[in-house]
C-alpha positions as CSV (number, residue, x, y, z in Angstrom):
1,M,-13.2,-1.5,12.5
2,E,-16.3,0.4,11.8
3,P,-17.3,0.9,8.0
4,V,-15.6,3.9,6.6
5,S,-17.3,6.1,4.0
6,V,-15.4,8.2,1.6
7,V,-15.9,10.5,-1.4
8,D,-13.2,10.4,-4.1
9,Y,-12.1,13.3,-6.2
10,H,-9.3,13.8,-8.6
11,T,-7.5,17.2,-9.0
12,A,-5.7,17.4,-12.4
13,G,-5.5,13.6,-12.4
14,E,-4.3,13.1,-8.9
15,P,-6.6,11.1,-6.6
16,F,-7.9,12.5,-3.3
17,R,-10.1,10.4,-0.9
18,I,-12.0,12.3,1.7
19,V,-13.3,10.4,4.7
20,T,-16.9,11.5,5.3
21,A,-18.0,9.0,8.1
22,G,-16.5,6.3,10.2
23,G,-13.0,8.0,10.4
24,P,-11.0,8.0,13.6
25,V,-11.2,10.7,16.3
26,V,-7.8,12.3,16.3
27,P,-7.1,14.3,19.5
28,G,-4.9,17.3,19.8
29,P,-5.1,21.1,20.3
30,T,-4.0,21.9,16.8
31,V,-4.0,20.3,13.4
32,A,-0.3,20.2,13.5
33,E,-0.4,18.3,16.8
34,R,-3.2,15.9,15.5
35,R,-0.8,15.0,12.7
36,L,1.8,13.9,15.2
37,T,-0.9,11.9,17.1
38,A,-2.3,10.2,14.0
39,Q,1.2,9.0,12.8
40,S,2.1,7.6,16.3
41,T,-1.2,5.9,17.1
42,P,-1.6,2.5,15.5
43,E,-5.5,2.5,15.9
44,I,-5.8,5.7,14.0
45,D,-3.2,4.9,11.4
46,A,-5.0,1.6,10.7
47,V,-7.7,3.6,9.0
48,R,-5.1,5.3,6.7
49,L,-3.7,1.9,5.8
50,L,-7.1,0.5,5.0
51,L,-7.8,3.3,2.6
52,V,-4.5,3.6,0.8
53,N,-3.4,0.0,0.6
54,E,-4.5,-2.6,-1.9
55,P,-7.1,-3.9,-2.5
56,R,-9.0,-0.8,-1.6
57,G,-6.4,1.7,-2.7
58,H,-3.0,1.6,-4.5
59,A,0.6,2.7,-4.2
60,D,-0.2,6.3,-5.4
61,M,-3.4,6.8,-3.4
62,Y,-3.8,10.1,-1.5
63,G,-6.5,11.3,0.9
64,C,-7.4,12.9,4.2
65,F,-9.2,12.9,7.5
66,V,-11.3,16.0,8.1
67,V,-10.7,17.3,11.7
68,P,-11.7,20.4,13.8
69,P,-10.0,23.6,12.9
70,D,-7.5,25.3,15.2
71,D,-10.0,28.0,15.9
72,A,-13.2,29.6,14.7
73,G,-11.4,31.4,11.9
74,A,-11.4,28.2,9.7
75,H,-14.2,26.0,8.4
76,F,-12.4,22.8,9.2
77,G,-9.0,21.2,9.6
78,V,-7.4,18.4,7.6
79,L,-4.8,15.7,7.9
80,F,-3.4,14.7,4.6
81,W,-2.1,11.2,4.1
82,H,-0.5,8.9,1.5
83,K,0.9,5.4,1.4
84,D,3.9,6.2,3.7
85,G,2.3,8.5,6.2
86,Y,1.0,12.1,6.8
87,S,2.1,15.2,4.8
88,T,2.4,18.8,6.1
89,A,0.6,20.2,3.1
90,C,-1.2,19.2,0.0
91,G,-2.2,21.7,-2.7
92,H,-4.1,19.3,-4.9
93,G,-6.0,18.1,-1.8
94,T,-6.7,21.7,-0.8
95,I,-8.4,22.4,-4.3
96,A,-10.4,19.1,-3.9
97,L,-11.6,20.1,-0.4
98,G,-12.7,23.5,-1.7
99,V,-14.8,21.7,-4.3
100,W,-16.2,19.2,-1.8
101,A,-17.0,21.8,0.8
102,V,-19.1,23.7,-1.6
103,E,-20.7,20.7,-3.3
104,S,-21.6,19.0,-0.2
105,G,-23.1,22.2,1.4
106,L,-20.6,22.2,4.2
107,V,-19.8,25.8,3.2
108,P,-22.8,27.5,1.6
109,A,-22.1,29.0,-1.8
110,A,-24.1,31.2,-4.2
111,P,-24.7,29.6,-7.7
112,D,-22.6,32.3,-9.2
113,G,-19.6,34.0,-7.7
114,E,-16.8,33.2,-5.4
115,T,-16.8,31.5,-2.0
116,E,-14.0,31.3,0.5
117,V,-13.2,27.9,2.1
118,V,-10.8,28.4,4.9
119,I,-8.8,25.3,6.0
120,D,-6.3,24.6,8.7
121,V,-3.5,22.2,7.5
122,P,-0.4,21.0,9.4
123,S,1.8,23.8,7.9
124,G,-0.7,26.6,8.6
125,R,-4.0,28.2,7.4
126,V,-4.9,28.2,3.7
127,T,-7.8,29.6,1.8
128,A,-9.5,28.0,-1.2
129,Q,-11.4,30.5,-3.4
130,V,-14.1,28.5,-5.1
131,T,-15.7,29.9,-8.2
132,C,-19.2,28.8,-9.2
133,A,-21.2,29.5,-12.4
134,G,-24.6,28.3,-13.0
135,G,-24.6,26.3,-9.8
136,R,-21.5,24.4,-10.7
137,V,-18.0,24.7,-9.5
138,V,-15.7,25.9,-12.4
139,G,-12.4,26.6,-10.6
140,V,-10.5,26.9,-7.4
141,A,-7.6,29.2,-6.5
142,F,-6.0,28.4,-3.2
143,Q,-3.7,30.9,-1.3
144,N,-0.9,29.0,0.4
145,V,1.2,29.5,3.4
146,A,4.3,31.6,2.9
147,S,6.8,30.0,0.5
148,F,10.6,30.6,0.6
149,V,13.9,29.4,-0.7
150,L,16.0,27.4,1.7
151,A,19.1,26.5,-0.1
152,R,20.7,26.7,-3.6
153,S,22.9,24.4,-5.7
154,V,23.1,21.6,-3.1
155,P,25.2,18.7,-4.4
156,V,23.3,15.5,-4.8
157,A,23.4,12.4,-7.1
158,G,26.0,14.0,-9.3
159,V,23.9,17.1,-9.9
160,V,22.8,20.2,-7.9
161,A,19.4,20.9,-6.4
162,D,17.5,24.0,-5.1
163,I,15.5,23.4,-1.9
164,S,12.5,25.5,-1.3
165,F,9.3,25.5,0.8
166,G,5.6,25.6,-0.3
167,G,4.0,24.1,2.8
168,A,6.5,21.2,2.5
169,F,10.0,21.1,1.3
170,Y,11.0,20.1,-2.2
171,A,14.2,19.8,-4.1
172,S,14.1,21.1,-7.7
173,V,16.3,19.6,-10.4
174,P,16.1,20.1,-14.1
175,A,15.3,16.8,-15.7
176,S,17.8,17.4,-18.4
177,S,20.6,17.4,-15.8
178,V,20.0,13.7,-15.1
179,G,19.5,12.9,-18.7
180,L,15.8,12.7,-18.6
181,T,12.5,14.4,-19.8
182,V,9.3,14.7,-17.9
183,T,7.4,12.3,-20.0
184,P,5.6,9.0,-19.3
185,D,8.4,7.1,-21.3
186,C,10.8,8.1,-18.4
187,Y,8.4,7.3,-15.6
188,T,10.5,4.5,-14.0
189,E,13.8,6.5,-14.2
190,L,12.2,9.6,-12.9
191,I,11.0,7.7,-9.9
192,K,14.4,6.1,-9.2
193,I,16.3,9.4,-9.3
194,G,13.6,11.4,-7.5
195,R,13.5,9.0,-4.7
196,Q,17.3,8.9,-4.4
197,I,17.5,12.7,-4.2
198,K,14.6,12.9,-1.7
199,W,16.4,10.6,0.7
200,D,19.9,11.9,0.2
201,L,18.7,15.5,1.0
202,N,16.0,14.7,3.5
203,D,18.1,15.9,6.5
204,A,19.1,19.1,4.7
205,A,15.4,20.3,4.8
206,V,15.3,22.1,8.2
207,H,12.5,24.6,8.8
208,P,13.7,27.8,10.4
209,T,10.9,28.0,13.1
210,D,8.9,24.7,13.2
211,P,10.9,21.4,13.4
212,R,7.6,19.5,12.8
213,L,7.9,20.6,9.2
214,N,11.5,19.3,8.8
215,G,12.4,16.8,6.1
216,L,12.4,16.8,2.3
217,Y,8.9,15.8,1.2
218,G,9.7,15.3,-2.5
219,T,11.8,15.9,-5.5
220,I,10.6,18.0,-8.4
221,L,12.2,17.2,-11.8
222,Y,11.2,19.8,-14.4
223,D,11.5,20.7,-18.1
224,D,11.4,24.4,-19.3
225,L,8.9,24.6,-22.1
226,G,9.1,28.3,-22.8
227,P,8.8,31.6,-20.8
228,L,6.9,30.9,-17.6
229,H,5.8,27.4,-18.8
230,Q,7.3,24.3,-17.2
231,R,6.3,20.7,-17.0
232,N,7.2,18.8,-13.8
233,V,6.8,15.6,-11.9
234,A,6.9,15.5,-8.1
235,V,8.3,12.3,-6.7
236,F,7.3,12.4,-3.0
237,A,7.2,10.3,0.2
238,D,9.0,7.0,-0.8
239,G,8.6,6.9,-4.6
240,Q,5.0,8.0,-4.9
241,V,4.3,10.1,-8.0
242,D,1.9,13.2,-8.3
243,R,-0.2,12.9,-11.4
244,S,-1.1,16.7,-11.0
245,P,1.3,19.5,-11.4
246,C,1.6,19.3,-7.5
247,G,0.0,22.3,-5.7
248,S,2.4,22.8,-2.8
249,G,5.3,22.0,-5.2
250,T,4.0,24.7,-7.6
251,S,4.3,27.2,-4.7
252,A,7.9,26.0,-4.0
253,R,8.6,26.5,-7.6
254,L,7.2,30.0,-7.6
255,A,9.4,30.9,-4.6
256,L,12.5,30.0,-6.6
257,L,11.3,31.7,-9.9
258,H,10.5,34.9,-7.9
259,A,13.8,34.9,-6.2
260,D,15.5,34.6,-9.6
261,G,13.5,37.6,-11.0
262,L,11.8,35.4,-13.5
263,L,8.3,35.9,-12.2
264,P,7.3,39.6,-12.6
265,P,4.4,40.8,-10.6
266,G,1.0,40.0,-12.2
267,T,2.3,37.1,-14.3
268,A,1.6,33.5,-13.9
269,L,3.6,30.3,-14.3
270,L,1.8,27.7,-16.5
271,H,2.7,24.4,-14.6
272,E,2.1,21.2,-16.5
273,S,2.1,17.7,-15.1
274,I,3.6,14.5,-16.5
275,V,0.1,13.6,-17.8
276,G,-0.5,17.0,-19.4
277,T,-2.9,18.5,-16.9
278,T,-2.1,22.1,-15.7
279,F,-2.2,24.5,-12.8
280,R,-1.6,28.2,-12.9
281,G,0.5,29.8,-10.1
282,R,1.4,33.4,-9.3
283,V,3.0,35.4,-6.5
284,L,0.5,37.6,-4.6
285,S,2.8,39.5,-2.3
286,E,6.0,39.4,-0.3
287,T,6.2,39.0,3.5
288,P,9.1,38.6,6.0
289,A,8.3,34.8,6.0
290,G,8.4,34.5,2.3
291,V,6.1,35.0,-0.8
292,L,2.4,34.4,-0.6
293,T,1.3,32.4,-3.6
294,E,-1.9,31.4,-5.4
295,V,-2.4,28.2,-7.3
296,S,-5.4,27.6,-9.4
297,G,-7.1,24.5,-10.8
298,T,-10.1,22.4,-10.2
299,A,-11.2,19.0,-9.1
300,H,-13.9,16.5,-10.0
301,R,-15.8,13.9,-8.0
302,T,-15.1,10.3,-9.2
303,G,-17.3,8.3,-6.8
304,T,-18.3,7.4,-3.3
305,S,-17.6,4.2,-1.4
306,T,-18.0,2.5,1.9
307,F,-15.1,0.3,2.9
308,T,-15.2,-2.5,5.5
309,L,-12.7,-4.8,7.1
310,D,-13.7,-8.4,7.5
311,P,-12.2,-9.6,10.8
312,H,-11.4,-13.0,9.2
313,D,-9.7,-11.4,6.2
314,P,-5.9,-12.6,6.3
315,L,-4.8,-9.5,4.4
316,G,-6.1,-7.3,7.2
317,T,-5.7,-3.6,6.1
318,G,-4.0,-4.7,3.0
319,F,-0.6,-4.3,1.2
320,T,1.4,-2.0,-1.2
321,L,2.8,-3.4,-4.4
322,R,5.0,-0.9,-6.3
């Protein structure tokens, strides 16, 4: 394997590793098709494993391959990945990519004002509105694909869950209904129940038009902290925990709150994470496919690395220890 160079960011505490050189060429006519190719091609997937597994990564690592866009209407495409495979959407990753695109010069930006970074992701096309002040990125607001409610009050694990879509499917459950709160003290128990709900409801998440988006990506356990103020933890993939308030999960929550009449036009949800970081989310408009949402936050660069694989290393692309 050739050396692989990356730049690392965190968005509200959640890691995001961007491959900048040495990554695989992933064939396919669209980003959605490239995702299927990547997850079914061992030579490509080996690079993901190298970067997420220990000793180069960890069980909660997240990152992406930058790929060509579907057409000239976007600046680039992206394949999001985690320890268990490739996701259909990633809000915290979209925010990090907006910052990276401007900071790297990939998308030219004025030192003051807003710059659009248009990105094709497996679930569709998203736009990161990057705000700069004094030559520095100070915030990103991304506009997501249409979000919608799929099912209500679905029985699971002795409670009921609401399933909604924000680029990926999530099951929302009040943490109090399982006797927990969204705090670090409950971390292990939150993972356990979140993981159970995800797998029990996985087959219930069926996209109405695109089967490539089927499957429940994660469970959102949340606390109500006041009017339009919630704290949540997203347990996704197979027990992975989002340290941020979860961007695509925030969109999925906005769809539910909007449907319940709890999110008046022009108001925003303050969405807090298990580590106390925040996103703000609001509904922009309604469409036949669902509501268009905007989620705002920011990301910060944490380092750059070049990783190699010694052909004599008995651990190969590494391991995951949870």
